C-alpha positions in Angstrom: 0.0 0.0 0.0 1.2 3.5 -0.9 2.2 6.0 1.7 -0.6 8.4 2.3 0.9 11.9 1.9 -2.4 13.9 2.5 -5.4 13.0 4.5 -8.5 14.9 4.9 -10.8 13.7 7.6 -14.4 14.6 7.8 -13.7 18.5 6.8 -16.8 20.9 6.8 -16.9 24.6 6.1 -19.7 27.1 5.9 -19.9 30.5 4.8 -22.9 32.1 6.4 -25.8 29.7 5.7 -24.0 28.2 2.7 -22.5 24.7 3.2 -19.3 24.7 1.1 -17.9 21.3 2.0 -19.7 18.6 4.0 -17.8 15.9 5.9 -15.3 15.3 3.3 -12.6 12.5 3.8 -10.1 11.5 1.2 -6.5 10.3 1.3 -3.9 11.3 -1.5 -0.9 8.5 -2.0 2.4 9.3 -2.5 3.8 9.4 -6.2 0.4 9.7 -7.8 -1.6 12.0 -10.0 -5.1 12.2 -8.6 -8.0 14.8 -9.2 -11.0 16.4 -7.9 -13.8 17.1 -10.3 -17.4 18.5 -9.9 -19.5 21.3 -11.1 -18.8 24.8 -10.5 -19.6 25.8 -6.8 -19.2 22.3 -5.6 -16.5 23.2 -2.9 -13.3 22.1 -4.9 -11.5 25.3 -4.6 -12.7 25.7 -0.8 -11.1 22.2 -0.1 -7.8 23.2 -1.6 -7.9 26.4 0.4 -8.5 24.3 3.6 -5.9 21.8 2.8 -3.3 24.5 2.2 -4.1 26.7 5.2 -6.0 29.5 3.5 -9.0 28.6 5.3 -9.7 26.8 8.6 -12.4 24.1 8.7 -15.3 24.3 11.0 -14.8 20.7 11.6 -12.4 17.8 10.6 -8.6 17.9 10.2 -5.8 17.8 7.6 -2.9 15.5 8.0 0.2 16.0 5.8 3.2 13.6 6.0 1.5 12.0 9.2 1.3 15.4 10.9 -1.8 17.2 11.9 -1.5 20.6 10.1 -4.9 21.8 11.0 -5.0 25.6 11.5 -1.3 26.1 10.4 -0.8 29.1 8.2 -0.2 28.7 4.5 3.5 29.6 4.7 4.2 26.9 7.3 2.3 24.4 5.3 4.2 25.5 2.3 7.4 25.0 4.1 6.5 21.5 4.9 6.1 20.6 1.1 2.3 21.2 0.5 1.9 24.0 -2.2 -1.0 25.0 -4.2 -1.5 27.1 -7.3 -4.6 29.6 -7.9 -7.3 29.5 -10.4 -7.1 33.1 -10.9 -3.1 33.7 -11.7 -1.8 37.1 -10.6 1.9 37.2 -11.1 3.9 40.2 -10.3 3.2 41.7 -13.5 6.0 44.6 -13.5 8.7 41.9 -12.7 10.3 39.6 -15.0 9.5 35.8 -15.4 12.9 35.3 -13.5 12.0 37.4 -10.6 8.7 35.9 -10.2 10.2 32.4 -10.0 12.9 33.6 -7.6 10.3 34.5 -5.1 9.3 30.9 -4.8 13.0 29.7 -4.8 13.8 32.0 -1.9 11.7 30.0 0.4 14.5 27.2 0.7 17.4 28.9 -0.9 18.6 32.1 0.9 21.8 32.7 -1.4 20.9 34.4 -4.9 23.0 32.2 -6.8 21.6 29.2 -5.4 18.1 30.4 -5.9 18.9 31.5 -9.6 20.0 28.0 -10.3 16.8 26.6 -9.0 14.7 29.2 -11.1 16.6 28.2 -14.3 16.0 24.4 -13.5 12.2 25.1 -12.8 11.9 27.4 -16.0 13.4 24.5 -18.2 11.0 22.0 -16.8 8.0 24.1 -17.6 9.3 25.2 -20.9 9.9 29.0 -20.0 13.5 29.2 -20.3 13.2 31.5 -23.4 10.9 33.9 -21.5 12.9 34.4 -18.4 13.7 38.3 -19.2 10.1 39.0 -20.2 7.9 40.8 -18.0 5.3 38.5 -16.4 2.6 41.1 -17.4 3.2 40.4 -21.0 2.5 36.7 -21.1 -0.4 35.0 -22.6 -2.8 33.1 -20.4 -1.1 30.0 -21.3 2.4 31.7 -20.4 0.9 32.9 -17.0 -0.4 29.3 -16.0 3.1 28.1 -16.7 4.6 30.7 -14.5 2.1 30.0 -11.8 3.2 26.5 -12.2 6.9 27.4 -12.1 6.4 29.6 -9.0 4.9 26.7 -7.1 7.6 24.3 -8.1 10.4 26.6 -7.1 9.4 26.2 -3.5 10.4 22.5 -3.9 7.1 20.9 -2.9 6.4 17.4 -2.1 2.7 17.6 -2.9 1.3 20.0 -5.4 -2.4 21.1 -5.6 -3.1 22.5 -9.0 -6.4 24.5 -9.3 -7.4 24.6 -12.9 -4.0 25.0 -14.4 -5.5 24.3 -17.8 -8.4 26.8 -17.6 -8.4 29.1 -20.5 -6.0 27.1 -22.5 -6.8 26.1 -26.3 -6.6 22.2 -27.0 -3.0 22.6 -28.5 -1.8 24.3 -25.1 -3.6 21.6 -23.1 -1.8 18.8 -25.0 1.4 20.7 -24.6 1.2 20.8 -20.6 0.0 17.3 -20.2 3.5 15.8 -20.7 4.9 18.6 -18.3 2.7 17.3 -15.5 3.5 13.7 -16.3 7.4 14.7 -15.9 6.7 16.3 -12.6 5.1 13.1 -11.4 8.0 11.1 -12.9 10.6 13.3 -11.0 8.9 12.3 -7.6 6.3 14.9 -7.1 2.8 13.8 -6.0 0.0 16.1 -7.7 -3.6 16.6 -7.1 -5.5 18.6 -9.4 -8.9 20.3 -9.8 -9.9 20.2 -13.4 -12.8 20.7 -15.9 -11.0 19.7 -19.0 -11.9 15.9 -18.9 -9.7 15.2 -21.7 -6.9 16.1 -19.3 -8.5 14.2 -16.4 -8.7 11.1 -18.6 -4.9 11.4 -19.6 -3.5 12.4 -16.3 -5.5 11.3 -13.4 -4.9 7.8 -11.8 -7.8 8.3 -9.2 -10.7 10.8 -9.0 -13.0 12.1 -6.5 -16.3 14.0 -7.5 -17.8 16.6 -5.2 -21.3 17.9 -5.8 -22.9 20.7 -3.3 -19.9 20.3 -1.0 -20.2 16.3 -0.6 -18.3 13.4 -2.2 -20.6 11.5 -4.5 -18.1 9.3 -6.0 -14.7 8.1 -6.2 -12.6 5.7 -8.5 -10.6 5.7 -11.7 -11.6 8.2 -14.2 -13.0 5.5 -16.4 -15.2 4.5 -13.7 -16.3 7.9 -12.7 -17.2 8.6 -16.3 -19.8 5.9 -16.2 -21.2 6.6 -12.8 -24.9 7.5 -13.1 -24.7 10.0 -10.2 -21.7 11.8 -11.8 -23.4 11.8 -15.2 -26.6 13.4 -13.6 -24.7 15.9 -11.5 -21.7 16.9 -13.8 -20.9 15.2 -17.0 -24.2 14.9 -18.8 -25.0 12.1 -21.0 -23.4 13.6 -24.1 -20.0 14.2 -22.6 -20.2 10.8 -20.7 -21.0 8.9 -24.2 -18.0 10.9 -25.9 -15.7 9.9 -22.9 -16.6 6.2 -23.3 -16.3 6.3 -27.0 -12.6 7.6 -26.5 -12.0 4.9 -23.8 -13.0 2.2 -26.3 -10.9 3.7 -29.0 -7.7 3.8 -26.9 -8.3 0.4 -25.3 
């Protein structure tokens, strides 16, 4: 059995009278790419925010690498090795790509030369070597998504939570970033992603949880999830589910 890196135990969170997550439990194994899917407003980003310390749960607990991290601030959780990206990317627009990545690199590398070497390494990994001197504000959406990923990687995480890293990308850009994420996993990084692009979920994820109205309604392989009647009704719809099934048969 794989070592469990992140365990969420019975997490609940409300905002006023709105229940965002309700008694959610899941365990993320080491060395895997897993995913969290569901309709808009299902509570996915709230769950990431709780796991990474940006929100405190009303009840339940978060355990990372066997340690209870419930209530720890984000910078302490980041230093332990659990890092998230954000759905709405906001780089330091007036700074260069290099300077943006250095912000993350300095978490563990105090010396400028050491941090710069890490920034160069990360830039090569995500395909941004040729853009290091460009202003972050000049990047396309695809470029900003890669920069968001690079900034997170520069902190040298053990577990990376990717919040819709492919949102806003065209099909070609999606196909280009999928192998990048595979390489990250192959390098030893554990990845959990929130994603609406089912093409990417099917190609990347080894295990999937489905949230709807703050509650887990299904879990399993993406292929199993795509055939689950509750998931089809709440999220996929019959048309998309049929297309996914046809693609699975074609690729079998």
